[in-house]
VOMARNU-744216 format. One record per residue (C-alpha): residue in one letter; y, z, x. Coordinates in Angstrom, 2 decimals, m for minus. Each point is the difference from the previous one (the first is absolute). Layout:
<rec><residu>a</residu><north>Y</north><up>Z</up><east>X</east></rec>
...
END
This chain:
<rec><residu>m</residu><north>m23.53</north><up>m33.20</up><east>40.00</east></rec>
<rec><residu>n</residu><north>3.46</north><up>0.77</up><east>m1.88</east></rec>
<rec><residu>i</residu><north>m0.97</north><up>2.22</up><east>m2.99</east></rec>
<rec><residu>k</residu><north>3.61</north><up>m0.36</up><east>m1.24</east></rec>
<rec><residu>r</residu><north>m0.59</north><up>m3.79</up><east>m0.87</east></rec>
<rec><residu>k</residu><north>m3.52</north><up>0.27</up><east>m0.92</east></rec>
<rec><residu>i</residu><north>0.70</north><up>2.92</up><east>m2.70</east></rec>
<rec><residu>r</residu><north>2.06</north><up>m0.99</up><east>m3.18</east></rec>
<rec><residu>m</residu><north>2.02</north><up>2.67</up><east>m0.05</east></rec>
<rec><residu>p</residu><north>1.63</north><up>0.83</up><east>m3.34</east></rec>
<rec><residu>s</residu><north>3.78</north><up>0.94</up><east>0.32</east></rec>
<rec><residu>l</residu><north>0.99</north><up>4.18</up><east>0.19</east></rec>
<rec><residu>r</residu><north>2.00</north><up>m0.62</up><east>m2.95</east></rec>
<rec><residu>a</residu><north>m2.96</north><up>m1.24</up><east>m2.40</east></rec>
<rec><residu>l</residu><north>m2.03</north><up>3.29</up><east>1.37</east></rec>
<rec><residu>a</residu><north>2.85</north><up>2.55</up><east>m0.92</east></rec>
<rec><residu>d</residu><north>0.44</north><up>m2.25</up><east>m3.19</east></rec>
<rec><residu>v</residu><north>m4.06</north><up>0.17</up><east>m1.32</east></rec>
<rec><residu>s</residu><north>m1.28</north><up>3.58</up><east>1.11</east></rec>
<rec><residu>f</residu><north>1.87</north><up>1.21</up><east>3.41</east></rec>
<rec><residu>v</residu><north>3.26</north><up>2.32</up><east>0.10</east></rec>
<rec><residu>s</residu><north>0.45</north><up>0.56</up><east>3.47</east></rec>
<rec><residu>v</residu><north>m0.16</north><up>m2.02</up><east>3.44</east></rec>
<rec><residu>a</residu><north>m3.28</north><up>2.24</up><east>0.62</east></rec>
<rec><residu>g</residu><north>m1.62</north><up>m1.12</up><east>m2.29</east></rec>
<rec><residu>a</residu><north>1.09</north><up>m3.15</up><east>0.25</east></rec>
<rec><residu>l</residu><north>m1.51</north><up>0.16</up><east>3.94</east></rec>
<rec><residu>i</residu><north>m3.29</north><up>1.35</up><east>m1.27</east></rec>
<rec><residu>l</residu><north>m1.12</north><up>m3.38</up><east>m2.18</east></rec>
<rec><residu>l</residu><north>1.69</north><up>m2.39</up><east>3.30</east></rec>
<rec><residu>g</residu><north>m2.52</north><up>1.54</up><east>2.08</east></rec>
<rec><residu>a</residu><north>m2.93</north><up>0.10</up><east>m2.50</east></rec>
<rec><residu>q</residu><north>m0.45</north><up>m3.56</up><east>m0.71</east></rec>
<rec><residu>a</residu><north>1.29</north><up>m0.63</up><east>3.93</east></rec>
<rec><residu>k</residu><north>m3.79</north><up>2.10</up><east>0.53</east></rec>
<rec><residu>a</residu><north>m1.86</north><up>m2.12</up><east>m2.72</east></rec>
<rec><residu>s</residu><north>1.48</north><up>m3.48</up><east>0.68</east></rec>
<rec><residu>d</residu><north>m1.25</north><up>0.63</up><east>4.14</east></rec>
<rec><residu>t</residu><north>m1.29</north><up>2.05</up><east>2.12</east></rec>
<rec><residu>k</residu><north>3.31</north><up>0.54</up><east>1.72</east></rec>
<rec><residu>v</residu><north>2.13</north><up>2.05</up><east>m1.45</east></rec>
<rec><residu>l</residu><north>4.13</north><up>0.36</up><east>0.33</east></rec>
<rec><residu>d</residu><north>0.98</north><up>2.66</up><east>2.14</east></rec>
<rec><residu>e</residu><north>2.97</north><up>2.44</up><east>m0.63</east></rec>
<rec><residu>k</residu><north>2.20</north><up>m2.42</up><east>1.95</east></rec>
<rec><residu>a</residu><north>m0.66</north><up>m2.62</up><east>m1.83</east></rec>
<rec><residu>v</residu><north>0.17</north><up>1.62</up><east>m3.20</east></rec>
<rec><residu>i</residu><north>3.55</north><up>1.73</up><east>0.62</east></rec>
<rec><residu>e</residu><north>1.24</north><up>m3.79</up><east>1.08</east></rec>
<rec><residu>i</residu><north>m1.08</north><up>m1.70</up><east>m3.22</east></rec>
<rec><residu>i</residu><north>1.72</north><up>3.04</up><east>m2.05</east></rec>
<rec><residu>r</residu><north>3.47</north><up>m0.40</up><east>2.24</east></rec>
<rec><residu>a</residu><north>m0.12</north><up>m3.18</up><east>m0.72</east></rec>
<rec><residu>e</residu><north>m1.10</north><up>m0.12</up><east>m4.02</east></rec>
<rec><residu>i</residu><north>3.22</north><up>2.72</up><east>0.02</east></rec>
<rec><residu>a</residu><north>2.34</north><up>m1.98</up><east>1.78</east></rec>
<rec><residu>r</residu><north>m1.09</north><up>m3.01</up><east>m2.30</east></rec>
<rec><residu>d</residu><north>0.30</north><up>2.22</up><east>m2.92</east></rec>
<rec><residu>p</residu><north>1.47</north><up>3.54</up><east>0.51</east></rec>
<rec><residu>g</residu><north>m0.06</north><up>m0.04</up><east>m3.99</east></rec>
<rec><residu>f</residu><north>m3.38</north><up>0.64</up><east>m1.26</east></rec>
<rec><residu>v</residu><north>m0.34</north><up>3.18</up><east>2.21</east></rec>
<rec><residu>l</residu><north>2.54</north><up>1.36</up><east>m2.76</east></rec>
<rec><residu>d</residu><north>m1.09</north><up>m1.18</up><east>m3.01</east></rec>
<rec><residu>a</residu><north>m3.45</north><up>0.86</up><east>1.60</east></rec>
<rec><residu>i</residu><north>1.45</north><up>4.13</up><east>0.46</east></rec>
<rec><residu>n</residu><north>1.87</north><up>m0.71</up><east>m3.28</east></rec>
<rec><residu>k</residu><north>m2.89</north><up>m1.12</up><east>m1.74</east></rec>
<rec><residu>h</residu><north>m2.50</north><up>3.17</up><east>0.99</east></rec>
<rec><residu>v</residu><north>2.79</north><up>2.21</up><east>m1.26</east></rec>
<rec><residu>e</residu><north>0.49</north><up>m1.21</up><east>m3.09</east></rec>
<rec><residu>q</residu><north>m4.38</north><up>0.43</up><east>m0.44</east></rec>
<rec><residu>q</residu><north>0.11</north><up>3.05</up><east>1.25</east></rec>
<rec><residu>q</residu><north>2.95</north><up>0.87</up><east>m2.37</east></rec>
<rec><residu>a</residu><north>m1.96</north><up>m1.19</up><east>m3.46</east></rec>
<rec><residu>l</residu><north>m3.22</north><up>1.99</up><east>1.55</east></rec>
<rec><residu>e</residu><north>2.43</north><up>3.29</up><east>0.25</east></rec>
<rec><residu>r</residu><north>1.41</north><up>m0.70</up><east>m3.62</east></rec>
<rec><residu>q</residu><north>m3.54</north><up>m0.53</up><east>m1.10</east></rec>
<rec><residu>k</residu><north>m1.11</north><up>3.16</up><east>1.55</east></rec>
<rec><residu>q</residu><north>3.33</north><up>1.90</up><east>m1.31</east></rec>
<rec><residu>d</residu><north>m0.79</north><up>m1.49</up><east>m3.59</east></rec>
<rec><residu>g</residu><north>m3.55</north><up>1.25</up><east>m0.44</east></rec>
<rec><residu>q</residu><north>1.32</north><up>3.78</up><east>1.29</east></rec>
<rec><residu>a</residu><north>2.08</north><up>m0.56</up><east>m3.63</east></rec>
<rec><residu>v</residu><north>m3.18</north><up>m0.79</up><east>m1.56</east></rec>
<rec><residu>v</residu><north>m1.73</north><up>3.18</up><east>1.04</east></rec>
<rec><residu>a</residu><north>2.80</north><up>2.34</up><east>m0.65</east></rec>
<rec><residu>r</residu><north>0.32</north><up>m1.62</up><east>m3.39</east></rec>
<rec><residu>d</residu><north>m0.59</north><up>3.09</up><east>m2.17</east></rec>
<rec><residu>e</residu><north>2.61</north><up>1.73</up><east>2.10</east></rec>
<rec><residu>i</residu><north>2.67</north><up>m2.84</up><east>m0.53</east></rec>
<rec><residu>a</residu><north>m1.49</north><up>m0.13</up><east>m4.00</east></rec>
<rec><residu>a</residu><north>1.14</north><up>3.94</up><east>m0.29</east></rec>
<rec><residu>s</residu><north>3.48</north><up>m0.33</up><east>m1.34</east></rec>
<rec><residu>a</residu><north>m0.01</north><up>2.74</up><east>m2.20</east></rec>
<rec><residu>g</residu><north>2.91</north><up>1.93</up><east>0.23</east></rec>
<rec><residu>r</residu><north>1.77</north><up>m2.75</up><east>2.10</east></rec>
<rec><residu>p</residu><north>3.09</north><up>m1.97</up><east>m0.46</east></rec>
<rec><residu>f</residu><north>m0.81</north><up>m3.31</up><east>m2.27</east></rec>
<rec><residu>v</residu><north>2.00</north><up>m2.85</up><east>m1.43</east></rec>
<rec><residu>g</residu><north>m0.97</north><up>m1.70</up><east>m3.03</east></rec>
<rec><residu>a</residu><north>m2.74</north><up>0.14</up><east>m2.36</east></rec>
<rec><residu>e</residu><north>m1.61</north><up>3.50</up><east>m0.66</east></rec>
<rec><residu>q</residu><north>m3.62</north><up>m1.62</up><east>m1.12</east></rec>
<rec><residu>a</residu><north>m0.02</north><up>m2.96</up><east>2.29</east></rec>
<rec><residu>a</residu><north>m2.71</north><up>m3.08</up><east>m0.12</east></rec>
<rec><residu>v</residu><north>0.97</north><up>m0.46</up><east>4.07</east></rec>
<rec><residu>e</residu><north>1.59</north><up>2.49</up><east>2.15</east></rec>
<rec><residu>l</residu><north>1.47</north><up>m0.66</up><east>3.69</east></rec>
<rec><residu>v</residu><north>0.69</north><up>2.35</up><east>1.90</east></rec>
<rec><residu>y</residu><north>3.20</north><up>0.01</up><east>1.89</east></rec>
<rec><residu>f</residu><north>m0.04</north><up>1.19</up><east>3.75</east></rec>
<rec><residu>f</residu><north>4.24</north><up>m0.13</up><east>0.95</east></rec>
<rec><residu>d</residu><north>2.86</north><up>1.36</up><east>2.33</east></rec>
<rec><residu>v</residu><north>2.94</north><up>0.06</up><east>m1.24</east></rec>
<rec><residu>n</residu><north>1.69</north><up>m1.26</up><east>3.19</east></rec>
<rec><residu>c</residu><north>m2.43</north><up>m2.72</up><east>0.49</east></rec>
<rec><residu>g</residu><north>1.86</north><up>m3.80</up><east>m0.28</east></rec>
<rec><residu>y</residu><north>m3.31</north><up>m1.75</up><east>m0.92</east></rec>
<rec><residu>c</residu><north>m0.44</north><up>3.05</up><east>m3.33</east></rec>
<rec><residu>k</residu><north>3.58</north><up>m0.95</up><east>m0.47</east></rec>
<rec><residu>r</residu><north>m0.87</north><up>m3.29</up><east>m0.58</east></rec>
<rec><residu>l</residu><north>m3.08</north><up>0.21</up><east>m1.85</east></rec>
<rec><residu>d</residu><north>1.51</north><up>2.76</up><east>m2.33</east></rec>
<rec><residu>p</residu><north>1.29</north><up>m2.61</up><east>m2.32</east></rec>
<rec><residu>a</residu><north>m3.24</north><up>m1.50</up><east>m0.27</east></rec>
<rec><residu>m</residu><north>m1.73</north><up>2.77</up><east>m1.21</east></rec>
<rec><residu>r</residu><north>2.69</north><up>1.02</up><east>m2.32</east></rec>
<rec><residu>r</residu><north>m0.54</north><up>m3.95</up><east>m1.86</east></rec>
<rec><residu>i</residu><north>m3.51</north><up>1.08</up><east>m0.16</east></rec>
<rec><residu>v</residu><north>m0.15</north><up>3.41</up><east>m1.77</east></rec>
<rec><residu>e</residu><north>3.21</north><up>m1.85</up><east>m2.47</east></rec>
<rec><residu>e</residu><north>m1.99</north><up>m2.81</up><east>m1.20</east></rec>
<rec><residu>n</residu><north>m3.32</north><up>1.61</up><east>0.19</east></rec>
<rec><residu>k</residu><north>m0.46</north><up>2.28</up><east>m2.20</east></rec>
<rec><residu>d</residu><north>m3.51</north><up>1.44</up><east>0.68</east></rec>
<rec><residu>i</residu><north>1.09</north><up>0.09</up><east>3.92</east></rec>
<rec><residu>r</residu><north>0.19</north><up>3.24</up><east>1.36</east></rec>
<rec><residu>v</residu><north>1.98</north><up>0.79</up><east>3.93</east></rec>
<rec><residu>s</residu><north>m1.43</north><up>3.15</up><east>1.57</east></rec>
<rec><residu>h</residu><north>2.25</north><up>1.13</up><east>2.73</east></rec>
<rec><residu>r</residu><north>m1.39</north><up>0.93</up><east>3.26</east></rec>
<rec><residu>e</residu><north>3.41</north><up>0.99</up><east>2.19</east></rec>
<rec><residu>i</residu><north>m0.61</north><up>0.08</up><east>3.79</east></rec>
<rec><residu>p</residu><north>2.96</north><up>1.44</up><east>1.85</east></rec>
<rec><residu>i</residu><north>m1.05</north><up>m1.98</up><east>3.26</east></rec>
<rec><residu>l</residu><north>3.53</north><up>m1.59</up><east>1.64</east></rec>
<rec><residu>a</residu><north>2.85</north><up>2.96</up><east>m0.16</east></rec>
<rec><residu>e</residu><north>0.63</north><up>3.16</up><east>m0.75</east></rec>
<rec><residu>s</residu><north>2.06</north><up>m1.47</up><east>m3.05</east></rec>
<rec><residu>s</residu><north>m3.21</north><up>m1.36</up><east>m1.27</east></rec>
<rec><residu>r</residu><north>m1.77</north><up>3.80</up><east>m0.08</east></rec>
<rec><residu>s</residu><north>3.03</north><up>1.14</up><east>m1.95</east></rec>
<rec><residu>a</residu><north>0.19</north><up>m2.57</up><east>m2.58</east></rec>
<rec><residu>a</residu><north>m4.03</north><up>0.68</up><east>m0.67</east></rec>
<rec><residu>l</residu><north>0.44</north><up>4.10</up><east>m0.86</east></rec>
<rec><residu>l</residu><north>3.00</north><up>m1.33</up><east>m2.27</east></rec>
<rec><residu>s</residu><north>m1.85</north><up>m2.81</up><east>m1.88</east></rec>
<rec><residu>n</residu><north>m3.22</north><up>2.09</up><east>m0.59</east></rec>
<rec><residu>i</residu><north>2.32</north><up>3.54</up><east>m1.17</east></rec>
<rec><residu>v</residu><north>2.05</north><up>m3.19</up><east>m2.47</east></rec>
<rec><residu>w</residu><north>m3.59</north><up>m0.40</up><east>m0.95</east></rec>
<rec><residu>q</residu><north>m0.48</north><up>3.53</up><east>m0.41</east></rec>
<rec><residu>m</residu><north>2.95</north><up>0.41</up><east>m1.39</east></rec>
<rec><residu>f</residu><north>1.03</north><up>m2.84</up><east>m1.86</east></rec>
<rec><residu>p</residu><north>m2.56</north><up>m2.19</up><east>m0.20</east></rec>
<rec><residu>g</residu><north>1.87</north><up>m2.18</up><east>m2.48</east></rec>
<rec><residu>k</residu><north>2.41</north><up>m0.63</up><east>2.52</east></rec>
<rec><residu>y</residu><north>m2.41</north><up>m0.56</up><east>3.37</east></rec>
<rec><residu>g</residu><north>0.29</north><up>m3.93</up><east>m0.33</east></rec>
<rec><residu>e</residu><north>3.27</north><up>m0.28</up><east>m0.38</east></rec>
<rec><residu>f</residu><north>0.46</north><up>2.40</up><east>3.34</east></rec>
<rec><residu>h</residu><north>m2.68</north><up>m2.46</up><east>1.60</east></rec>
<rec><residu>d</residu><north>1.59</north><up>m3.08</up><east>m0.85</east></rec>
<rec><residu>a</residu><north>3.54</north><up>1.47</up><east>1.46</east></rec>
<rec><residu>l</residu><north>m1.51</north><up>0.80</up><east>3.47</east></rec>
<rec><residu>m</residu><north>m1.71</north><up>m3.31</up><east>0.12</east></rec>
<rec><residu>a</residu><north>3.04</north><up>m1.35</up><east>m1.32</east></rec>
<rec><residu>n</residu><north>2.29</north><up>1.36</up><east>2.82</east></rec>
<rec><residu>q</residu><north>0.51</north><up>m2.26</up><east>3.47</east></rec>
<rec><residu>g</residu><north>m0.25</north><up>1.67</up><east>2.78</east></rec>
<rec><residu>s</residu><north>m1.40</north><up>2.40</up><east>1.31</east></rec>
<rec><residu>l</residu><north>0.00</north><up>3.68</up><east>m2.58</east></rec>
<rec><residu>t</residu><north>1.66</north><up>2.80</up><east>1.21</east></rec>
<rec><residu>d</residu><north>0.37</north><up>3.76</up><east>m1.58</east></rec>
<rec><residu>d</residu><north>3.60</north><up>m0.96</up><east>m1.08</east></rec>
<rec><residu>i</residu><north>m1.27</north><up>m3.03</up><east>m1.93</east></rec>
<rec><residu>l</residu><north>m2.78</north><up>1.52</up><east>m1.26</east></rec>
<rec><residu>e</residu><north>1.68</north><up>2.83</up><east>m1.81</east></rec>
<rec><residu>v</residu><north>2.54</north><up>m2.56</up><east>m1.16</east></rec>
<rec><residu>k</residu><north>m3.04</north><up>m2.11</up><east>m1.51</east></rec>
<rec><residu>l</residu><north>m1.52</north><up>3.04</up><east>m1.74</east></rec>
<rec><residu>s</residu><north>3.44</north><up>0.77</up><east>m1.74</east></rec>
<rec><residu>e</residu><north>0.19</north><up>m3.43</up><east>m0.94</east></rec>
<rec><residu>v</residu><north>m3.40</north><up>m0.14</up><east>m1.70</east></rec>
<rec><residu>l</residu><north>m0.34</north><up>3.64</up><east>m1.52</east></rec>
<rec><residu>g</residu><north>3.51</north><up>1.36</up><east>0.16</east></rec>
<rec><residu>a</residu><north>1.56</north><up>3.01</up><east>1.73</east></rec>
<rec><residu>t</residu><north>m1.43</north><up>2.41</up><east>m1.27</east></rec>
<rec><residu>d</residu><north>m3.32</north><up>m1.11</up><east>m0.43</east></rec>
<rec><residu>a</residu><north>0.47</north><up>m1.33</up><east>4.12</east></rec>
<rec><residu>m</residu><north>1.15</north><up>3.45</up><east>1.08</east></rec>
<rec><residu>a</residu><north>m3.80</north><up>1.63</up><east>m2.03</east></rec>
<rec><residu>v</residu><north>m1.76</north><up>m2.83</up><east>2.50</east></rec>
<rec><residu>l</residu><north>1.83</north><up>0.96</up><east>2.79</east></rec>
<rec><residu>a</residu><north>m0.36</north><up>4.05</up><east>m0.99</east></rec>
<rec><residu>e</residu><north>m4.16</north><up>m1.13</up><east>0.47</east></rec>
<rec><residu>a</residu><north>0.23</north><up>m1.45</up><east>2.90</east></rec>
<rec><residu>s</residu><north>1.42</north><up>1.60</up><east>1.70</east></rec>
<rec><residu>n</residu><north>m1.64</north><up>3.14</up><east>m0.55</east></rec>
<rec><residu>q</residu><north>m3.52</north><up>0.22</up><east>1.78</east></rec>
<rec><residu>n</residu><north>m1.31</north><up>2.31</up><east>m2.14</east></rec>
<rec><residu>s</residu><north>0.56</north><up>m1.77</up><east>m3.37</east></rec>
<rec><residu>e</residu><north>m3.69</north><up>m0.82</up><east>m1.68</east></rec>
<rec><residu>i</residu><north>1.36</north><up>m3.27</up><east>m0.68</east></rec>
<rec><residu>m</residu><north>1.59</north><up>m0.73</up><east>3.92</east></rec>
<rec><residu>k</residu><north>m3.64</north><up>1.20</up><east>1.06</east></rec>
<rec><residu>k</residu><north>m2.00</north><up>m2.42</up><east>m2.53</east></rec>
<rec><residu>a</residu><north>2.66</north><up>m2.78</up><east>1.75</east></rec>
<rec><residu>t</residu><north>m0.99</north><up>0.86</up><east>3.07</east></rec>
<rec><residu>k</residu><north>m3.36</north><up>m0.05</up><east>m0.96</east></rec>
<rec><residu>l</residu><north>m0.21</north><up>m3.82</up><east>m1.44</east></rec>
<rec><residu>v</residu><north>2.13</north><up>m1.40</up><east>2.83</east></rec>
<rec><residu>q</residu><north>m2.00</north><up>1.17</up><east>2.69</east></rec>
<rec><residu>e</residu><north>m3.64</north><up>m0.89</up><east>m2.10</east></rec>
<rec><residu>n</residu><north>2.06</north><up>m3.08</up><east>m0.24</east></rec>
<rec><residu>l</residu><north>m0.06</north><up>m0.55</up><east>3.75</east></rec>
<rec><residu>s</residu><north>m3.46</north><up>1.12</up><east>0.57</east></rec>
<rec><residu>l</residu><north>m1.47</north><up>m2.50</up><east>m2.09</east></rec>
<rec><residu>a</residu><north>1.99</north><up>m2.68</up><east>1.00</east></rec>
<rec><residu>e</residu><north>m1.62</north><up>0.87</up><east>3.50</east></rec>
<rec><residu>k</residu><north>m3.24</north><up>m0.19</up><east>m1.39</east></rec>
<rec><residu>a</residu><north>0.07</north><up>m3.08</up><east>m1.81</east></rec>
<rec><residu>g</residu><north>1.68</north><up>m2.06</up><east>3.07</east></rec>
<rec><residu>v</residu><north>3.48</north><up>m0.18</up><east>m1.73</east></rec>
<rec><residu>t</residu><north>1.20</north><up>m0.66</up><east>3.30</east></rec>
<rec><residu>g</residu><north>3.74</north><up>m1.01</up><east>m1.19</east></rec>
<rec><residu>t</residu><north>1.69</north><up>m0.78</up><east>m3.58</east></rec>
<rec><residu>p</residu><north>m0.05</north><up>m1.56</up><east>m2.60</east></rec>
<rec><residu>f</residu><north>m2.97</north><up>0.32</up><east>m0.90</east></rec>
<rec><residu>v</residu><north>m1.46</north><up>m0.22</up><east>m3.10</east></rec>
<rec><residu>y</residu><north>m4.24</north><up>0.16</up><east>m1.35</east></rec>
<rec><residu>v</residu><north>m1.38</north><up>m0.79</up><east>m3.37</east></rec>
<rec><residu>l</residu><north>m1.66</north><up>2.32</up><east>m0.87</east></rec>
<rec><residu>q</residu><north>m2.68</north><up>m2.59</up><east>m2.79</east></rec>
<rec><residu>n</residu><north>m0.74</north><up>m2.35</up><east>2.74</east></rec>
<rec><residu>d</residu><north>0.70</north><up>1.57</up><east>3.50</east></rec>
<rec><residu>a</residu><north>2.64</north><up>m2.78</up><east>0.41</east></rec>
<rec><residu>v</residu><north>2.37</north><up>0.90</up><east>3.09</east></rec>
<rec><residu>m</residu><north>3.42</north><up>m0.86</up><east>1.01</east></rec>
<rec><residu>r</residu><north>1.68</north><up>0.38</up><east>3.07</east></rec>
<rec><residu>g</residu><north>3.81</north><up>m0.56</up><east>0.56</east></rec>
<rec><residu>a</residu><north>2.21</north><up>m2.21</up><east>m2.19</east></rec>
<rec><residu>g</residu><north>m0.32</north><up>m3.99</up><east>m0.27</east></rec>
<rec><residu>e</residu><north>2.42</north><up>m2.00</up><east>m1.50</east></rec>
<rec><residu>d</residu><north>m3.04</north><up>m0.80</up><east>m2.44</east></rec>
<rec><residu>a</residu><north>m0.30</north><up>4.09</up><east>m0.54</east></rec>
<rec><residu>y</residu><north>0.18</north><up>0.06</up><east>m3.87</east></rec>
<rec><residu>d</residu><north>m2.12</north><up>m2.98</up><east>m0.64</east></rec>
<rec><residu>q</residu><north>m2.46</north><up>1.63</up><east>2.72</east></rec>
<rec><residu>l</residu><north>m0.02</north><up>3.19</up><east>m2.11</east></rec>
<rec><residu>l</residu><north>m0.66</north><up>m1.96</up><east>m3.22</east></rec>
<rec><residu>g</residu><north>m2.55</north><up>m1.68</up><east>1.32</east></rec>
<rec><residu>f</residu><north>m1.77</north><up>3.31</up><east>0.61</east></rec>
<rec><residu>i</residu><north>1.12</north><up>1.83</up><east>m3.23</east></rec>
<rec><residu>n</residu><north>m1.78</north><up>m3.22</up><east>m2.19</east></rec>
<rec><residu>a</residu><north>m2.97</north><up>0.08</up><east>2.39</east></rec>
<rec><residu>a</residu><north>m0.31</north><up>3.68</up><east>m0.72</east></rec>
<rec><residu>r</residu><north>0.35</north><up>m0.76</up><east>m3.64</east></rec>
<rec><residu>s</residu><north>m2.26</north><up>m2.11</up><east>m0.01</east></rec>
<rec><residu>k</residu><north>m3.00</north><up>1.99</up><east>1.32</east></rec>
<rec><residu>k</residu><north>0.21</north><up>2.24</up><east>m2.90</east></rec>
END
């Protein structure tokens, strides 16, 4: 008896599209269906020939199945990481003594993890500024995590020192660094610092940054290290990462609809109150 003729075989692409994401999964289903329909079961050689014929006829289904599998795994991983952020919520919310822009007493608070050398952060930053400018009840707390370059760490330390010494200039300094096209260098950092603070105050900040025994420098170093540790604990695997405290909403990356997405999170958070 010709098993192949008697059993109506679904295409492997259909199997992959419905629930299977690998050739192995498709093989198992084919074998099981054959066994259920007849006492004779396709042997290994016959199954391999079927698979080879199907791949020759439609090789794209393998890539489609693999891509679908990767997408599913990435979605599951993001869901797991978002859960880590919710678990770490109290630590994310602990913003006392840390830099922020926007309202001091805020109805909605966004916690923003970023690296000043991150291209996606630079893309997101105008949307973050617009959110603060247009919504006077919003605060964006900054958790700078220097993960991309040594200059990222230098920038994070300087920013935290500026926050301690000249908090009214912090937002302007942040904007100046984020507006820089390309990677930052120590020379560029010093130029931006002087442009924002003036030569005298910039020298004062640099003096603190060069003194490892300075209490201001020690605090800046501690804050940066705490940010890095929290990012790992909260499942922040890259930048930018935004967490909305009032409704546990999470945004990873910076799509073209970032502003609308953030505004939607904010409006949803307001409606919960």
